[in-house]
N, C-alpha and C positions, 0 to 999 in steps of 0.2 A: 477413606478418612473416618476416623472415629467420631461418632456423634455424641457419645457419652463417655465419661471418665469417672472411675471410682477410685477415690484417694483415701488413704488412712490419715485421719485427723485426730490429734491427741489433745485438742484444746479443752480446757475445763469450762463448764457452763458460766461461771462468774467472770471469766476472762473475756468480757465482751469486746473490749477495745482491740485485742489481738484478733478476735474473730472478724470484726468489722474491717480491719486493715487487710486481713488475709483474703476475705471475699471480694473486696474492692480490687485487690491485685489480680485475683483470678479473673474477674470480669474484664479487666484491662487486657488480659491475654486471650479473651474470647471464650471464657468458661463461666457459666452462670449456675449458681447453686440450685439444685432441683429437690434434694431430699437429704436430711441428716439421719445418722444412725448412731449406734453405740460406739463404733469405731470407724465405719466406712461412710463417707459422704459422697453423694452422686452429683455430678455436674453435667450439664448439657452444653454442646458447642453453639455459640452465637457469634455475632460480629463483635469485635473488641469495642468496648465502650467504657465511659467513665460513670460508674454506678456508685452511689452512696448507700452504705448498709448501716442498719441500726439494730442492735440487739436490745430487746426490752423485756420487761416482765409485766404481762397483762394481769388484769384481775383474776383471781383464782376461782375457777368454776368448781363449786362443790364445797368450798370452805367459807370464803368471805362473800360469795355471791352466787347467782345462778349462771347458767351458760350464756344467758342473754347479756350479762355484764361484759363478758369477754367479746361477744359479737359486736356490742355497741362500741367497745374500745377499738375493735378492728375497723369499724365504719369510720370512727373519728380519724384513725390513721390514714385511711384511704382518702378522706376529704382533704387531708394535708399533703397528699401526693405520695404517701407511703404504701407500697403494695406488700402484702404478706407473702413471704417466700417459703418459710418452713417453720415447724415447731422444733425446738431444741430443748429437750427435757421439759421443764415448766416455763422456759423462756420462749420467745418468738423472735424470728429474724425477718426484718422488713427491708425493702429496697426502694430507692428513689433515684430516678434518672435525671432530675433537674440539676442545674448547676449549683444552686444555693438553697437546698431544702430547709424547711423549718425543722429545728431539732424536735425529736419526739419527747425527750426528757429535759425539762427545764428546772425541776426541783430535785437537786442531788439527794437531799435527805429523804424525800418520799421514794425516790428511785432505789436508794439503798435499803429502805425498809421493805419494799416489794421484792427486791432481790433476795434478801434474807428469808423472807417468807417462802419464796420459791425454792431456795436451797434446802430449807427444812423439810419441804414436802418430798423432794427427790434426792438431790446430791448428798446432803448431810445424813438423811435417813439411811441411805444405802452405804455411804462411806463409813459411818460409825460401826455398822455391822461388820464391814470388812476390816476396820481397824482392830476390833476385838478379836476377830479371827486371826489377823496377822500378828497381833500381840501374843496370842497363844502359841502360834507357830514360832515366833521369835524366841519365846521363853523355852520352847522345846529344843530349838537349836542351841541356845545358850546352855541349857542343861547338858546337852551332848558335849559342849565345850568344857564344862566343869567336870563332868563324870568321865568322859573319854576324849580328851583333847587330841589324841592320836587319830581317832576316826573323824574328828571334825576337820583338822588341818589337812587330812589326806582325802577329803571328799569334795570335789568340785560342786556337787549337788547341794550338800549341806551348807557349805560356805555361801553358795549362790542364793539359797533360800533365805539364809540369815540376812545377807546384805539387801536382797530384794524386799524382804519384809520391813527392814529398817527404813529403806528409801520410801516405801509406800506409806508407812506410818507417818513419817515426816511430811510427806506430800499431802496426805489426806487430813492429818490432824492439825498441822501447823499452817499450811498454805492459806486456807480460806479465812481462818480466824485472825491471822496476822494482817491480811488485806482488809478485813472488816474493821479491825481496831484502828488501822491507819486511816481508813475512809471516814469513820466516825469522828476522829480528831480533826480531819480536814473539813468536814461538813460543819462542825462546831465553829470553825474559823472562817465560815462563809466561802469555802473553797469547793473544788470539784472532788469527785471520788478519786481515791488514791490509785496509782497504777498497781498492777499485780506485782508482788515481790519477785525479784529476779530469781530468788532461790526456788520459788515454786515452779517456774518454767524450766530452770536448770535441772531440778529433781525429776520433773516429768520426762524430759528428754533422756536423762541418765537412766531412768527406769527402763525405757524402751530399748535403749542401747544395751543395758545390762540383761534385759530379757533375751535379746538375740545372742549375746555372749554366753549367758548362763546355759542356754540350750546347745550352743554350738561348740564351745571350748572342750567339754568333756569328750564329745564324739570325735572331734578333730584330733585331740591328743591321743586317744585310744587308737585311732586309725594310724597316726604317725608312728606310734610305738609298735603296732602290729606289723607294719611293713608291707605286706602283700597288697597289690593294687585292688584285688577283689574286696578285701576288707575295707579299704579306703572308700571305694565306690559305695559299698553297702552303708557305711556309717554316714557318709555325706547324704546319701539318699534318705536316711532316717531323719537327719536334720531338716532336709527339705520337706519331708512328710509332716514333721511336727509343726513347721511354720504354715504349711498349707492347711493342716487340720484346724489350727487355731484360727487362721483367716477364714476358712470355710464356715466355722461355727459363727463368727461375728457377721459374716455376710448373710448367712441363713437367718440369724436373728434380725439383722437390719433390713433384710429384704422380705423373705417369705412370711416371717411372723409379724413384721411391722405393718404389712398391708391389710391384714385382716385381724379380726378379734378372735382369739383362740382361748379356750378354757385353760385354766392354770394346769390342769392335768396333762393337756396336750403339750404345753410348753415344757413341763418337766420331763415328759416322755422323749421329746425331741432332744433336750439337753442330755439325757442319759444315753441316747443313741450316739450323740456326738462324742461323749466321753468314752463309750465302748469302742467306737471307731478309732479313737486315739490310742487306747491301751492294748487292744487285742493283738496288733502286730508284734508286741513285745512279749506275749505269753509263750511259755515253753511248751514244747510238744509233750503230751502225756506219754509216759513209758508204758509199754505193753507188759502183760503178765510175764512173758518170756524174758524181757529185758530185766524186770525186777528180780526174777528168780536167779538170773545169771550173776547179779550183784552179790548174792550170798553163796555162790558156788565157787569152785576153783576158776580163777580168771583165765580167759583165753588170750594168748598173745596175738597182737595185731602185727601189721607190717613193720619191720624194724625192731621187733621184740622177740624174745624166746622165753621158754618156761624152764625153770630149774628149781628143784626143791619146793615145788608148789607155789612159786612166786614168779612174777613176770619181771624180766630184766631187759635192759637196752642193749641192742647189738652195737650201736654206735652212740655212746652217751653224749649228751650235750656238753659243751664247754661251760664251766662255772668259774666264778672268781676264786672259789676255794673248794677243793675236792679232798676226798679221803686219802688219795695218793699224795697230794701236796702236804697234807697234815702229818701223815705217818712216814712218808718217804719210801713206801713200797707199793707196787701195783696190786690191784684187787681184781680177782677173777670175774666177779659178777657185780655189775653196777646198775643202779636205776636212779635217774636224775630228773628233777622237775624245776621249772622256772616259772614264777608268777610275778607279773608286773601289776601289782594290785592297784596302786593309786599314784597319780602324779598331778600336783596342783602348782599354783604359783608360789606357794609358801614351802612346800615340802614334797618329797617323792619317796616312795617305798618300793624296794625290790626284795622279794622273798624267794629263796631257792633252797632246795633240800637234796640230799643224796643218801641212798641206802647202799651199802657195799657189803659183800660177803666173800669169804674164801672157801676153798674146797674142804679145808680142815674144820669147818664149822664156825670159825671166827666171823663176827660181823661188826659193822660200825654204822652209826646213823648220825648225820649232822643236819641241822636246820639253821639257816642264817637269814636274818632280816637286816637290810641296810637302809637306814633312814638318812637321807641327805636333806638338810634343813637350811633355809636361807636366813631369815632374820634371827638375831640373837635371842629375842624374847620368845620366839616360837621354839627355839632350841631348848631354852630353859624349861618352858612349860612341858614339852614332850619328855624331857629327861626326868623331870620330877614325877610325871605320871607313870613312867616306866619303873621308877624306883619305888613307887608307892604300892607295894604288893602285900602289905600287912606284916604282922609279927610272926606268923607261923613259918613262912619260908622267906626270911628277909634277905636283902642284898647287903654285903659287907664290902667296904672299900679295900681294894688290893693295890699292890704296887703297880703303877701304870708303866714303869720304865721298860719292862720286857716287851710291852706292846708298842712302845714309842708313842704313847697316847697321853692325853691330859689327865684322864681318870679311867679307872677300871674297877668293876664291881663283880663279885661272884655271889651266887645265891647259896644259902645254907639251909639244910633241913635237920633239925634236932642236933645242931652243932656240927654236922658233917657237910662238907662241900658237895654241891651238885654240879651238873654240867652246864648250868645257865650262867652266861657272862653278859655284862654290859660294858662296852668299851667306847670311850668318847674321844674323838678327834675334833678339831675345829670344823664345824659344818657337817659332821657325820656322827651318827650313833649306830653302833653295831650291837645287835641282839643275837647272840650266838648260843646254840644249844648243841652239846655233844654228849654222847652216852658215857664218855670217859670223863669223870670229874677232875682228875688230876692231869694237868697238862705240863709237859716238860718245857723248859725254857726254849729249846730248839723248836718245838712244835708251835709255841706262842710266836716265836720270831717268824716262822714260815707263814702262819696265819696273818700276822700283822703286815708282812711284806705283800701279801695278796689283797688285803682288805683295807689298808690305809688309804685315805682319799687320793693322795698323789699317784698311787699305783692301782687302786681299785677301779678308777674310772676307765683305765686302759683295759683291764681284764674283764670288766662286765660286758656281757654279750649285748 
């Protein structure tokens, strides 16, 4: 049977009522608080009992008084039957086993003043620094949204960072000050301190839930799209590793570093080692000089490939939604195809594929296609406007969408001459198509639309 239990507790230091109720409930189950930490709290097994807990703010040692003031306060609490259990930031947690203990705090106004002083020393001091950092991060993410919405909406990490930053800013900046303002108003009316705003607790739990999802969703989606069981196992292993690494860092800080006094240089060194342990598994293997030299020489075909005219071609080309054969109506002797599933989020997905084709008589054809499937209409409009905003040098011009069976079609022009760049818009789908041939016949457009329109493209996409 376990004698100790380590739990993740996300309570904020000024949420003393929730902490008191939680610790009393744990004691009723046979678990008594032994030590608090940044994230992990340690409990020891005892007989279930009805224990009253009180979270209070003692005199500040080093600001308003000497260490003796805090010890005298502790003796006064002991005389009233309250035993100190643990320090919690600048707060202290006391326990009392009597049935009707004397309250530690009888003056709500004085208690609120001491809490605010404690919060300024620890909680607010650190949180404001984090708020500034998070605000800079949020502005960086919003800049990405304005300058390149395509990369914002197609990146789980970018959207996750933006939402996490916003949640934390609201949690840190609004939660405490909203509670203090309500408490001041209540004290002026001879009442008790106000309860913690529900939004603070909801945001706190939402952040931790979002933390798990923000790390897990991108890996799980990539694994699901990749298909093979080995890739799925590897990606899920990375998710587990991230969670264990984060938990290990907090456990190290709450355990090893909290038991003894270490110089700041030592703490910084330990933190850097934890960060390195987190990021090193994702580093790419350095290429050898031989591998680098091969990149600039004639490529060597691998299994399933062959060499012709100094280029590598596929022996069994991948199936694509649109191919050179589909477009031209004739088979091509040599074909090389690639598929990239670059991004998939809750708002949009992007699939990019390309094909290079060549004939024995020297003719060649290259096409590159990007399919953007977009959910909400506002996201669709933002992405379309960003794709059309290419400047005046090579602008897009509206063309007749009827041959495409689409809502809108645009072709790009250079010096008044059409190029092979097309944007075609169907409901929920934007097609970005590049062809070396700028002039497409209506029959070719009909073939491309038949393969790439949403109702058909979903079936053809691999």
